[in-house]
Structure formats: structure tokens, C-alpha cells
C-alpha positions, 0 to 999 in steps of 0.5 A: 629692138623694142622701138621697132616692135612698138612702131609695128604695133602702133602702125598695126593698131592705126591700120586696124582703126582706119580699116574698121571705119569703112566696114560693110554694114556700118550704115554709110550706104543708103537706098538713095546712095548705095555702095558702088564699084570702088566700095566693092573693091574696098569691102573685098580687100577687108573681107577677112577683117569684116569676117572676124568682126562680124563674129562679135557684132550683129551690125557688121557684115562681110558684104554690103547688102545695100549696093548698086548691083552688078558693079559692086559684085564685080569689084568685090569679087575682083578684090577677093580673088586678087588679094592684093596680088598676093597669090601671084607673088607666092606662085612666082617665088615658088616657081623660080625656086624649083 
């Protein structure tokens, strides 16, 4: 049982380490190379993590302000709304139970 918990904690810490490496406002985007559609999707998926980290750091943002415009916005919005499909799975399970 302890091994299983240790594996889960190790996986979670590694996941958080990799997620924070691509957070909005980390300096990877520049005016000559702005964030695009796929960056928007990624930033939308990690928006909850970005929100928590932005409370403790002034350099971290929820939304990349150096972006390519409409395509970044579309990817970000699509990822935030979809939430990895979590909402649709929850709704299907509740609907089937009733």
C-alpha cells in the first residue's frame, strides 16, 4: 500500500514539474515568435495550475499576452471549455444512472 502511494506521489510531482515548465508568462514567447494555436490549447489545459501559481509569483500568468491573436484565443477557449472531455463523461454517467 505504501509503495502504491509513493508511486502516485512521485508521478504527481513529476507531472507538476513538467507542467510548470510550459506555463504562460514564462518568457518563452516573444514578439517575433508569439504563442499560437497549440500553445493556446496547452495553456487552456493547465489554466487551473497557472491560476494557483500566479497567486505566488508575479511573473506567472494564466493567459499568454504575447500571442498570435485569434488562433491562440480559439485554442485556449476550446481547451478550457472541453477540460479533457471531463464534463461530457460526468454527464453521461449521471444520465445513464437515472
